[in-house]
N, C-alpha and C positions, 0 to 999 in steps of 0.2 A: 504493500500500500504506500501511496505517496500523499503528501499534504499540499494543498493550495489554499492559503489562508487558514481558515478553520475547518476546511472540508478535506476528508480523506477520500482518495479516489484510487482505483485500480490501474495497473499497467495498461489494461485494455482500453480504459477511458482516456488514458494519456495518449495512446496511439490514435484513437478516434478524434481527440481534440486536435492533434497534429494535422489530420486531414480535414478538419472542419466538419466532422460528421456528428459531433456531440457537444453539447454545451452544459456547463455545470449549472445545477438548479440554484435558485436564489438562496443566499446565505441566510440561515435561521437567526432569530434573535430571542433573547430570554428576558424574562421580567420576574421580579419578586414583589409581593405585596405583604406589608407587615404593619400590624397594630403594635406600636412600640410602648404602649401603656404609660401615658403621662410623662412624655419627655419635655420637661420645662427648663427654661433658663432660670436664673435667680434675680431677674429684674422685674419689678412691678410694671405692668402695662396698664396705662390709664383705661378705665372702663372694664377691666377684667378682674374677676375674683380669683387671683392667683397668689394670694398671700401665703398659702401653705408652702409654696416653692420659693421661699426667700431664705437667705441666711438668717441664723438665729439672732444675730446682732443688728439686723436691719430694723430701723425705727418703725417701718410700716408693718412689722410683724404684730403690732398691737391690734391690727385689724382682724386677727384670728377670731376675735369675738363676734365677727359678722358671719362666721360659718353657721350652717343651719341646724347642726345637731351637736350635742355634747361630745360625741365621739370625734367628730371632725374638728371641733374647736380644740380639744386636747391634742389631737394629732398635729394640727397646724402649729401649735405652740411648741411641741416637742421636736418637730423636724428641723434640722439644721441643713438646709439645702445649699451647700457651699460649692465652690468650683471643683474641689477635689471629688465630691460625690458626682457631679455632672460628668467629669472626665472618666470616672470609673464606669458610670452608666453607659456612656458612648462606647467605651472599650468592650464592655460585655455584649452590647448589641452587635457590634462589629464581629465579635467572635461567633455569634449565631449566624450572621450573614455569610461568614467564610465557609459555613457548612453547606452552602448552596452548591448544587452539582457543577455549575459554571458561574463565573462572575456575570451578573446581569448587566445589560446596558440600560435597563429601566428599573427604577425602584419606587414603588408607591408606598407612602407612609401615612398613617393616621395616628391621631393623638400626639401631635408634635406642635410646639408653640411657635418656633421661629425658623426662618430660612437659614440663619447662622448655625443652628443646631443640626439641621438637615445636611448642610454642607460638611460639617465636622464629621458626621456619621458616614457620608458617602465618598469623601475625597480619596480614601484609601483604595476604593474600588474603581477609580476613574470617573466617578459620578460627580462632576464639578459644576453642573448647572441644575437649577431648581426653579420650579414654579409652584406657587402656594396660594391657598385660599385666604380670604380675610373675612371669615364668617362671623356670625353673631353668637357663637357659643359663649356662655357667660364666663367660663374659665379661661377662654382664649385658645383652646386647642384647635388645630387646623389640620387640613389634609395637604399633602405635597406630592409632587412627582420629581424625582431626580433622574437625570439622564446623562449619558456619556456623549459629549459634544463632538467626539471623533466619529461617532456612529450616527447621530441624529442632529438635524437642524430644527430649531423651533420655528414654526410657522406663525402660530398665534395661541394665546391662552384666553379662555373664557371661564367665568364662574357664575353660578346661578344661585340666587338667594331665595329665601322662603318667608312667608308672613308669620313665622314663629321662630323662636331662637333655636338654631341648630347649626350644624356644619354645612357650609355651602357645597354644592356639587362642582367639582373641578373638571374642566374640559380642556384638553391639551392637544393641539394639532402639531404633528411632527412629520419630518421627511427623512427617510433613511438615505444616508449619503451614498452608500454603495449601490443600492438597488433603485434609487430615485422613486421609491414608493412612499405613499402617504399613510400615516397611521394616526388614528384619533384615540386617545386614552381618557377615560373617565375615571376619576378617583372618588370613591364614595365613602362616606361615613354616616350611615343612616341613624335616626334616633334609636336610643337603647330600648331594651325590653320594658323599661319603666314607663315608656310612652305607648299609647295605643297604636294598633296596627294602622289606623287611619293616617297617622303622621308618616309612617314608612311608605304608605301608598302614595302620598303626595310626592315624595322624592322619586319613587318608581315611575310615576306618570310624567314627571319632568324629564327623566332619563329617556322614556319612550318618546316623548315629544321631540327631543333632540335627535333621537335615532331616525325619526321619520324624515328629518331634513338631511340625513347623511346616507341616503340609500346608495348602495354599491361600494361604499367606503370600507376599508379595513378598520374595524372598531374593537376595542377591548375595554371592558368595564371591570374594575378591580376595587378592593377595599373591604371594609367591615360593614356588612349589610344588616347585621343585628336582627336577622329574620329567622323564625322557627317554622318547621313544617306545619304546625297546627293552625297557623294564621289563616283567617278567612274574612274577606277575599284575600287571596295570597298575592303578595307583591311580585313574586317571581312568575308563578304559573299563569296568573291572569294578566300580568303586565309585561315584565321584562322578556319572558320567553315567548308568550303568545303574541302580544301586540308588537313587541320590539323585535321579534324574529331573531333573538339571540340564541346561541348555543352555550352550554355550560360545561366547563371543565369539571369533571367529577373526581374528587379526592377521596381516597379510601379511608383516610384518617380524619377525625375532627380536629378543629384548630383551637377550641376553647372547651374547658371542662367546667360544667356547672354542678358543683358539689351537692346542693340541696336536693337535686333530682337524680344525682349520680348519672348525669347524661353528658355525652359528647355532642357538642354543637358545631355545625358547619357555618360559623358566622362570617368567615373570610372566604370570599368567592371570586371566581374569575369567569366572566362571560365574554363571548366574542362572536363576531360575524364578519361577512365579507371575504375577501381573498386571503384567508388565513386557515392554517391547519395546525393542530397541536402535534408536536413531536414527542414531548415527554412532560410529565408533571409530577409533583410530589409536595407533601407537607414537609417542611424542614423542621425536624424534631431531633436534633443531636442529643445523645444520652446526657451530656453534661447540663443541658437546658431542661431536663425533665425532673420531676419530683414524684412524691408519693402523697396521697391524701388518705388519712386514716379516720374512720368514723368511731370516735371514742365516747360519744355521749349516749348513754344507755336509754335516754328518753327520746332520742331522735331515730328517724328511719335509718336503716342500713347499719345500725350499730354492730361493731366488730368487723365491718368490711374494710378492705384496703384496695385502693386503686393506684396502680403504678403507671408511669409514663405520662403524667399530666404536665402541662406547662409549669415551669418553675417561675412563678410570677415574682415581680420585683417587690422587695420590701425595703423602702428607702430609709428606714431607721437603722438598718444594718450597714456596717462599713465594709466588711470583707465579703460576706456572702449575701450580696444585695439581690441576687436573682436577675431575671432577664425580662420577661413579659408574661402577662396572663394569656397571651395568644401565641400560637406558632405562626411563622410566616409561611406563605405558599410560593412555589416556584413553577413556572411554565415556560417551556421552549416552544416557539412558534416557527412554522415554515410559511413563507409566502407561497401562494398559489397564483394562478392566472388572474389578472385583474389589474386594478390601479396600482 
């Protein structure tokens, strides 16, 4: 076998290439989508309730009293979110991303506060360009797309807001430099399960509305959709898949473990349509980023049970064993097919 760029080809194909009888198919690209669980800087942003993520000696830490529950007020006062902890957090998240089968040229992030943090996370992987939302989430968490500017050119960025406080829908138009093909990426962070299905339906319908204007284009929708199978009407089945004409990448493993129900949830999804085909996909769950949940309360369901392999979520009060995220990231490699 021989290699041309990232493609391995046989001697037979080399000979056919020499005589002009064969052409190498379009080079594939890969992406990762990751909910990084509250990746904040330690600077207070006006209008955002981010006092928890300040250094302990910051005068604005007094605003911990504004937190809505006793638990979060105590947590806010106790947490010393200093630069050392931020650096450790980024180092740990990078460690998880290094377990990706290949270095992605696209990285979607949710639960991140600033572009600066996104760039610190992505620079080691050649992901030196970022586009980000500026939504109305009260804590200030946003969605972002990092990309390798040696692979992609940015055409335009759009974002779509809603008439209630939530994360905006990010829409990014890119062009692949090698293939001269256009790709549109939507980064989603839909309202949590504390919100009714109706709110997730609003975001699903906005995505479908945008898809209707992008017929024939290569489109990928990624992120944390916070959607469960029992919802009705279902944001995927009635909207994204049926009306939006999207295909879904099916992952064998869940990305989030919900302990009270002892259930694995597929909150982090990848949808696609247009001239694209999946080559490989997986949930990135390296052993070092997994933990164990033990049901030790005799008065609760599942007492005595033990679940292994769950995400080792971040605990910001710890210095050395801080953990990673309460979600696993997902990886997909796509091939271009005929089309734009």
